[in-house]
Structures are given as structure tokens and as C-alpha cells.
C-alpha positions as CSV (number, residue, x, y, z in Angstrom):
1,M,21.3,-18.3,-9.6
2,E,22.2,-19.5,-13.1
3,K,20.0,-18.9,-16.0
4,F,19.9,-21.4,-18.9
5,G,18.9,-20.7,-22.5
6,R,17.0,-23.2,-24.6
7,A,20.2,-24.7,-26.1
8,E,21.9,-25.0,-22.7
9,S,18.8,-26.5,-21.2
10,Q,18.6,-29.2,-24.0
11,K,22.2,-30.1,-23.4
12,F,21.6,-30.4,-19.7
13,D,18.5,-32.6,-20.3
14,T,20.5,-34.9,-22.6
15,Y,23.3,-35.2,-20.0
16,A,21.0,-35.7,-17.1
17,S,18.9,-38.3,-18.8
18,R,21.9,-40.6,-18.9
19,M,22.2,-40.4,-15.2
20,L,18.6,-41.4,-14.4
21,P,17.7,-44.9,-13.3
22,R,15.6,-47.1,-15.4
23,D,14.2,-49.1,-12.5
24,E,10.5,-48.6,-11.7
25,F,9.2,-48.6,-8.2
26,F,5.7,-47.2,-8.9
27,T,4.4,-49.3,-11.7
28,S,1.6,-49.1,-14.3
29,G,-1.8,-50.6,-13.8
30,H,-2.9,-48.2,-11.0
31,R,-6.3,-46.6,-11.2
32,A,-5.3,-42.9,-11.4
33,C,-7.3,-40.6,-13.6
34,Q,-6.0,-40.0,-17.1
35,G,-3.5,-37.2,-17.1
36,C,-2.9,-37.4,-13.4
37,G,0.1,-35.3,-12.5
38,E,0.4,-36.8,-9.0
39,A,0.9,-40.3,-10.4
40,L,3.7,-39.0,-12.6
41,A,5.2,-37.2,-9.6
42,V,5.1,-40.3,-7.4
43,R,6.7,-42.4,-10.1
44,W,9.7,-40.0,-10.4
45,V,10.0,-39.5,-6.7
46,C,10.3,-43.2,-6.2
47,K,12.9,-43.4,-9.0
48,A,14.9,-40.8,-7.2
49,M,14.7,-42.7,-3.9
50,G,16.0,-45.9,-5.3
51,K,15.2,-49.4,-3.9
52,D,16.3,-48.8,-0.3
53,A,13.2,-47.0,1.1
54,I,10.2,-47.6,3.2
55,I,7.1,-45.6,2.4
56,A,4.3,-44.6,4.7
57,N,1.4,-43.3,2.7
58,A,-1.5,-41.3,4.2
59,T,-5.0,-41.7,3.0
60,G,-5.4,-39.9,-0.3
61,C,-5.6,-40.3,-4.1
62,M,-2.4,-42.3,-4.5
63,E,-3.3,-44.7,-1.7
64,I,-6.8,-45.3,-3.2
65,V,-5.6,-45.8,-6.8
66,S,-2.5,-47.9,-6.1
67,S,-3.5,-50.5,-3.4
68,G,-6.8,-52.1,-4.3
69,M,-6.7,-55.7,-2.9
70,P,-5.2,-58.0,-4.0
71,Q,-3.1,-55.8,-6.3
72,T,-0.5,-53.0,-5.7
73,S,1.6,-50.7,-7.8
74,W,4.3,-50.3,-5.1
75,M,7.6,-52.0,-5.5
76,H,8.9,-50.5,-2.2
77,P,7.9,-51.7,1.2
78,W,4.7,-49.7,1.7
79,I,2.2,-49.1,4.4
80,H,-1.1,-47.2,4.4
81,V,-1.6,-45.1,7.6
82,A,-4.3,-42.7,8.8
83,F,-4.2,-39.0,7.8
84,E,-2.6,-37.8,11.0
85,N,0.1,-40.6,11.3
86,T,2.3,-40.2,8.3
87,A,5.3,-38.4,9.6
88,K,7.9,-41.3,9.6
89,V,10.6,-42.7,7.4
90,V,9.7,-41.6,3.8
91,A,6.2,-40.1,4.2
92,M,3.8,-39.2,1.5
93,G,0.5,-37.2,1.9
94,G,-1.8,-35.0,-0.1
95,D,-2.4,-31.3,0.7
96,G,-5.3,-32.1,3.0
97,G,-3.4,-34.8,4.8
98,T,-0.5,-32.4,5.2
99,S,-1.7,-28.9,5.7
100,D,-4.9,-29.8,7.5
101,I,-5.5,-33.2,9.1
102,G,-1.9,-34.2,9.5
103,L,-0.3,-30.9,10.3
104,Q,0.0,-31.7,14.1
105,A,2.0,-34.9,13.6
106,L,4.1,-33.4,10.8
107,S,5.0,-30.3,12.9
108,G,5.9,-32.5,15.8
109,A,8.2,-34.7,13.7
110,L,9.9,-31.6,12.2
111,E,10.4,-30.0,15.6
112,R,11.9,-33.1,17.1
113,G,14.5,-33.3,14.3
114,T,13.3,-36.7,13.1
115,N,15.5,-38.1,10.3
116,F,12.9,-38.5,7.6
117,T,11.7,-37.0,4.3
118,Y,8.1,-35.8,3.8
119,F,6.5,-35.4,0.4
120,C,3.3,-33.3,0.1
121,F,1.7,-34.1,-3.2
122,D,-0.3,-30.9,-3.6
123,N,-3.3,-31.1,-6.0
124,E,-4.9,-28.2,-4.0
125,A,-8.1,-29.9,-2.8
126,Y,-9.5,-33.1,-1.3
127,M,-9.7,-34.7,-4.7
128,N,-10.3,-38.3,-3.8
129,T,-13.4,-37.6,-1.7
130,G,-15.2,-35.2,-4.0
131,I,-13.1,-32.1,-4.7
132,Q,-13.7,-30.3,-1.4
133,R,-11.6,-27.2,-0.6
134,S,-8.5,-27.6,1.6
135,S,-6.3,-24.9,3.1
136,A,-4.1,-25.4,0.1
137,T,-6.8,-24.5,-2.4
138,P,-5.8,-21.3,-4.2
139,Y,-7.8,-18.1,-4.0
140,G,-10.7,-17.9,-6.4
141,A,-10.8,-21.7,-7.2
142,M,-14.1,-23.5,-7.5
143,T,-14.6,-26.6,-5.5
144,T,-17.7,-28.5,-4.3
145,T,-17.5,-26.8,-0.9
146,S,-16.4,-23.4,-2.3
147,P,-18.7,-22.9,-5.2
148,P,-18.9,-19.5,-7.0
149,G,-22.1,-17.6,-7.1
150,K,-23.7,-14.2,-6.8
151,K,-22.1,-13.7,-3.4
152,S,-19.0,-15.9,-3.7
153,I,-16.0,-16.0,-6.0
154,G,-15.1,-19.6,-4.9
155,Q,-12.3,-20.1,-2.4
156,R,-12.0,-16.8,-0.4
157,T,-8.7,-17.3,1.4
158,W,-5.1,-17.4,0.0
159,K,-3.4,-20.7,-0.2
160,K,-1.6,-21.8,3.1
161,D,2.1,-21.5,2.7
162,M,3.2,-24.9,3.9
163,V,6.7,-24.4,2.6
164,A,7.1,-21.4,4.9
165,I,5.7,-23.3,7.8
166,A,8.2,-26.1,7.2
167,V,11.1,-23.5,6.9
168,A,9.9,-22.0,10.2
169,H,10.7,-25.3,12.0
170,D,14.4,-24.6,11.3
171,I,14.9,-27.9,9.4
172,P,17.9,-28.4,7.1
173,Y,16.2,-28.9,3.8
174,V,12.9,-27.6,2.2
175,A,12.1,-27.6,-1.5
176,T,9.4,-27.2,-4.1
177,V,9.2,-29.4,-7.2
178,T,6.9,-30.4,-10.0
179,P,7.0,-33.4,-12.4
180,S,7.0,-30.8,-15.2
181,Y,10.7,-30.3,-14.5
182,L,11.8,-33.8,-13.9
183,F,15.5,-33.3,-13.4
184,D,15.0,-30.5,-10.9
185,L,12.7,-32.9,-9.1
186,F,15.1,-35.8,-9.3
187,F,18.1,-34.0,-7.8
188,K,16.1,-32.3,-5.1
189,V,14.7,-35.7,-3.9
190,R,18.2,-37.1,-3.8
191,K,19.4,-34.1,-1.8
192,A,16.5,-34.4,0.6
193,L,17.2,-38.1,1.2
194,E,20.9,-37.5,1.8
195,T,20.3,-34.6,4.3
196,P,20.6,-35.6,8.0
197,G,17.4,-34.7,9.9
198,P,14.0,-33.8,8.5
199,A,13.4,-32.7,5.0
200,Y,10.2,-31.4,3.4
201,I,9.3,-31.3,-0.3
202,S,6.2,-29.8,-1.8
203,V,5.2,-31.4,-5.1
204,L,2.7,-29.5,-7.3
205,S,0.5,-32.2,-8.7
206,V,-1.9,-31.2,-11.5
207,C,-5.3,-32.9,-11.2
208,P,-7.3,-32.7,-14.4
209,T,-10.5,-33.9,-12.6
210,G,-10.5,-31.3,-9.9
211,W,-8.8,-28.5,-11.9
212,R,-11.3,-29.0,-14.8
213,S,-8.4,-29.1,-17.3
214,A,-7.7,-31.2,-20.3
215,T,-5.9,-34.5,-19.6
216,D,-3.1,-33.7,-22.0
217,L,-2.2,-30.4,-20.3
218,S,-0.9,-31.7,-17.0
219,V,2.8,-31.2,-17.8
220,R,2.1,-27.9,-19.5
221,L,0.1,-26.6,-16.6
222,G,3.0,-27.4,-14.2
223,R,5.3,-25.4,-16.4
224,L,2.9,-22.5,-16.6
225,A,2.7,-22.5,-12.8
226,V,6.5,-22.0,-12.7
227,E,6.6,-19.5,-15.6
228,T,3.9,-17.3,-14.1
229,G,5.4,-17.3,-10.6
230,V,2.4,-19.1,-9.1
231,F,4.6,-22.0,-8.0
232,P,8.3,-21.0,-8.0
233,L,10.9,-23.8,-7.9
234,Y,13.3,-23.2,-5.1
235,E,15.0,-24.8,-2.2
236,V,16.0,-23.7,1.3
237,V,19.2,-25.2,2.5
238,D,20.1,-24.5,6.1
239,G,18.0,-21.4,5.9
240,K,19.5,-20.1,2.7
241,Y,17.1,-19.6,-0.3
242,F,18.0,-20.6,-3.8
243,I,15.8,-20.4,-6.9
244,T,16.5,-23.4,-9.1
245,V,14.4,-22.6,-12.2
246,Q,14.1,-18.9,-12.9
247,P,12.1,-17.7,-15.9
248,P,13.8,-14.7,-17.7
249,K,10.4,-12.9,-17.4
250,L,7.2,-14.0,-15.6
251,R,4.3,-14.7,-17.9
252,P,0.9,-13.2,-17.0
253,V,-1.0,-15.2,-14.4
254,K,-4.0,-15.4,-16.7
255,D,-2.0,-17.8,-18.9
256,Y,-2.1,-20.3,-16.1
257,L,-5.7,-19.6,-15.0
258,R,-7.3,-19.7,-18.4
259,P,-6.9,-23.5,-19.2
260,Q,-8.5,-24.5,-15.8
261,G,-12.2,-24.7,-15.5
262,R,-12.0,-24.1,-11.8
263,F,-11.1,-20.5,-12.5
264,R,-13.5,-19.8,-15.4
265,H,-15.9,-17.7,-13.3
266,L,-13.2,-15.1,-12.3
267,R,-13.6,-11.6,-13.7
268,E,-10.8,-9.2,-14.5
269,P,-10.7,-7.5,-11.0
270,E,-10.1,-10.9,-9.3
271,I,-7.5,-11.9,-11.9
272,N,-5.7,-8.6,-11.4
273,F,-5.7,-9.2,-7.6
274,I,-4.2,-12.6,-8.0
275,Q,-1.6,-11.2,-10.4
276,Q,-0.6,-8.5,-7.9
277,Q,-0.3,-11.1,-5.0
278,V,1.7,-13.5,-7.1
279,Q,4.1,-10.8,-8.2
280,A,4.5,-9.5,-4.6
281,N,5.2,-13.0,-3.3
282,Y,7.7,-13.7,-6.1
283,E,9.6,-10.5,-5.5
284,L,9.7,-11.4,-1.8
285,L,11.2,-14.8,-2.7
286,L,13.9,-13.0,-4.8
287,Q,14.8,-10.8,-1.9
288,K,15.2,-13.9,0.3
289,C,17.5,-15.4,-2.3
290,Q,19.7,-12.3,-2.2
291,A,19.8,-12.1,1.6
292,P,23.5,-12.2,2.8
293,F,22.8,-14.4,5.8
294,P,20.4,-17.3,6.5
295,E,17.3,-16.7,8.5
296,F,18.3,-19.3,11.1
297,A,21.0,-21.7,12.0
298,P,19.3,-25.2,12.0
299,V,20.4,-27.7,14.6
300,H,21.3,-31.1,13.2
301,L,20.4,-33.4,16.0
302,P,22.4,-36.6,16.5
303,E,20.7,-39.9,15.7
304,V,19.5,-41.8,18.8
305,G,21.0,-45.3,18.7
């Protein structure tokens, strides 16, 4: 793990910016909400993929906002498929279409060693149908189907760890990214596409509408998620864990929760509980990164001609 100071980070950003393509494959004119982090993430994922890609897009926010007849924002060959049928070629889905409705098909594709890359654009609820909770909704968050009240704090279960589920399938590449760290996202997407066999990338996608956050805070909230340890940026290559962006010291989780209206009802005991869980999970990740041996030896299946 290598830690960068501010000066080194700025030099890296200047160098990396010269390497990024200028071509656009997810264009303006779509109907995404103002400040949509998912639209920003999709744009940069498509940039990293380049022109030679075919995208299968499950029902979700990006399908709704980008493909209203007779217009489209997609410059790639693109097809809309049902929630449970996305696991093919370059597949994109939301957290509901990935960790809930589409988990069966995704698990099967990972287990079979299908040569494809799957992107989960995780905005932590079913946003395009009314902000209902999903299994990716974080503990304590307010949604329309997990409202807080006298006998409820909102979402009562911890967020399903889809990254760990993907790793458990013994696939060669798994990673977390956010558009708040563009170059980290860009190079991980390239690595995933170049990896033989299945690859899975979880993309934290800030949703101002569902998160009840200001539209100009989407990039900042993504950074706070990383800086607090709520959403660490790491990759798992052939079972070996690597943190790719490591804050010198984690910020308090309340710094991430405070700007989001979906957490405004939480009291100090609940915030302290979330802080303890986040800290424990982050320390466990650090231990995995220091492990001398990978947890498994993934099998790279030969392509069927």
C-alpha cells in the first residue's frame, strides 16, 4: 500500500489526466436528476471501456433516464434486459437488480466462469421506483418502505456485502470504485475488462433524491464515504486484497451521515453503533490486505470456442 500526500496526488492527477480518452460514450441530454452520481459514474465507466463494448443494462435509473424513445444517450451497442437477466458481456445493474432480484443469474454467471464484467451502480435503494429499501440500504437509513418512527430507526439490517459475495465465488477480479476518485475508477475498469473470466465492480453512486442531499455534494459525499471508511476503495486480485486509496486517518462517520437527510433522525447511540461497525469492518479489511496468502486460488476457465 502506498500513501500519497496532497502534492504527490496533484502530480498524479495531472499525469493521469493526459492518459484519459476524450471520447464520450454516454452523452448529455439524458433525464437523470441534477447532481446524479450514478450518471457521472456511468459516463466514466464507458470512457474506460472504450468503443469496443456491448452493454446489457438491467431495469433501473440509468435505463429509465437514458433510453426514452426515440432518443438515447448510449454510443455503445446497448440492450435493455429484465432485472434477472443482466449477467452477460458488459452488464450494468443497480443495487436492487444486483443484490436482490438479479442475484441468482449473477451468481450463476460468476460460478460458471463466464468471461464478462459486471458493474453494480449502488445508490443503496430502489430509487427509480420510489426510494424503497433494498438489501444494499445501509443501517438506519430512511426510505419509503423503512420509515423512521417511535418504534423504528429506519433500515434495521446492515448493508449486504455484495463484494464479499462476489469474492466468495473465487473469481479473478473484484473491486470497489466511486466517481469521486476518477482515476482509481478508470484504471480498475480497465483492469477488470482485461482480466480473463468474470470480474465484478461495485460503484458507489450518490443519489441526491434518495439520500436527501444537496445536488452539489455528490462528489464530496463519495469522498466522505471513503475518508470515513464507510466505503473503502480496494480490489481483490486472485484472492489477494489491496487498498488503493487509504486515508491517513479515518474521519468520524458522522461527517458522512450529517449532510444526508435520510439519516437526520438518528440519535447519538445509533451513530455510535454505526461508527463501531464501520471501524470494525475497516480493520478487518486491513487485516485481509496484510494476509501473506490469498484466501483461494481462482480457476481461470478456458474460453469455449
